[in-house]
C-alpha positions in Angstrom: 37.0 29.5 163.9 35.3 31.8 166.4 34.7 35.4 165.7 35.4 37.4 168.8 34.7 40.8 167.1 38.3 41.9 167.2 40.0 42.1 163.9 43.7 41.3 163.9 45.9 43.6 161.9 48.0 41.8 159.2 51.0 44.2 159.7 52.3 45.8 162.8 51.8 49.6 163.0 55.5 50.2 163.6 56.5 48.4 160.4 53.9 50.4 158.4 54.9 53.7 159.9 58.5 53.2 158.8 57.5 52.4 155.3 55.2 55.4 155.1 58.0 57.8 156.2 60.2 56.4 153.4 57.5 57.0 150.8 56.7 60.6 152.0 60.3 61.9 152.1 61.7 64.4 149.7 62.7 63.1 146.3 65.9 64.5 144.7 67.7 63.4 141.6 71.5 63.7 141.5 73.1 64.4 138.1 75.8 61.9 137.5 79.3 63.4 137.8 80.2 62.3 134.2 77.4 64.6 132.7 78.7 67.5 134.8 82.2 66.9 133.4 80.9 66.8 129.9 78.9 70.0 130.3 81.9 71.8 131.9 84.3 70.7 129.2 81.8 71.7 126.5 81.5 75.2 128.1 85.2 75.6 128.4 85.7 74.5 124.8 83.2 77.1 123.5 84.6 79.8 125.7 88.2 79.0 124.7 87.2 79.1 121.0 85.5 82.5 121.4 88.5 83.9 123.2 90.8 82.6 120.5 88.8 84.1 117.7 88.7 87.5 119.5 92.3 87.7 120.6 94.2 86.0 117.8 95.2 88.3 115.0 96.1 87.8 111.3 97.1 90.0 108.4 94.4 91.7 106.5 95.0 91.1 102.9 93.5 92.9 99.9 93.3 90.7 96.8 92.8 92.9 93.7 92.3 91.6 90.2 94.8 93.0 87.8 95.6 93.3 84.1 99.2 93.9 82.9 99.9 96.5 80.4 102.7 96.8 77.8 104.7 99.3 79.7 105.7 97.1 82.7 102.8 98.3 84.8 99.5 96.8 85.7 96.2 98.2 86.6 94.2 96.9 89.5 90.6 97.7 90.6 90.4 98.9 94.2 86.8 98.7 95.5 85.4 101.8 97.1 85.0 100.0 100.5 88.8 99.3 100.6 90.0 102.7 99.2 91.2 103.9 102.5 93.1 100.7 103.3 95.6 100.7 100.5 98.1 103.5 100.8 100.2 104.6 97.8 103.6 102.9 97.8 102.3 99.7 99.5 104.1 96.7 98.1 102.7 93.2 97.6 102.8 90.3 95.2 101.2 89.9 91.9 100.4 86.3 91.1 99.6 85.8 87.4 96.9 83.4 86.3 97.9 79.9 86.9 100.0 80.9 89.9 103.4 79.9 88.5 104.8 83.4 88.4 104.8 85.8 91.4 106.1 89.3 90.7 106.7 91.9 93.4 104.4 94.9 92.8 103.9 98.3 94.5 100.8 100.5 94.4 101.2 103.7 92.5 98.7 106.5 92.2 95.0 106.2 91.7 93.8 106.9 88.2 90.3 107.7 89.2 86.8 106.1 89.7 86.2 103.1 87.6 83.2 100.7 87.4 84.2 97.0 87.3 82.0 94.0 86.5 82.6 91.0 88.6 82.2 87.4 87.3 78.9 87.2 89.2 77.6 90.1 87.1 77.6 92.6 89.9 79.1 96.0 89.2 81.6 97.3 91.8 82.6 101.0 91.8 86.1 101.7 92.9 89.4 103.2 91.8 91.8 102.0 89.2 95.2 101.8 90.7 98.5 101.5 88.8 101.0 98.9 90.0 104.7 99.2 89.4 106.2 95.7 88.7 109.8 94.7 89.4 109.9 92.3 86.5 108.4 92.5 83.0 105.3 90.4 82.5 103.5 89.4 79.3 101.1 92.1 78.0 97.4 91.6 78.9 98.3 89.0 81.5 95.7 88.6 84.2 96.4 87.9 87.8 95.7 88.8 91.5 97.7 91.3 93.4 97.8 90.7 97.2 98.6 93.5 99.7 98.9 93.1 103.5 97.2 96.3 104.7 97.1 95.7 108.5 96.2 93.4 111.3 92.8 92.2 112.4 91.2 89.7 114.7 90.2 86.3 113.3 86.6 87.2 114.3 86.7 90.3 112.1 88.2 88.4 109.2 85.5 85.8 109.4 82.7 88.4 109.7 84.0 90.2 106.6 
């Protein structure tokens, strides 16, 4: 082979220029449509749940522990925080321990401040409230009186 001093290119310039332009172009990644749908549905589900919690309403129920007396009345302890919620004359249901007997009960007058020890050992200050019962119950029977005292959003009931 004779060396003429001219080197011959292995590839044509036109072919190399086209490849170079392909490598130097802008790179962009496209998010698959399925991930966009999943993200959109997740956002809609969270927004819908928040709207439901804020706009849906439920009854606000006070549950007061009670002790029945001999005279057809019961005494319930109304915590200080709920003192403004329960108006005199409000009616609810007294469920005795075990839950088999439910007696209609109406709130009477407040006797006055009374400390009350919860089962956790905490002391709650509140008011002792007399309850008028429609039916006689055994003396010293314990139960829970429930009174619907208004409406509130589900968010407020969960935050309470």
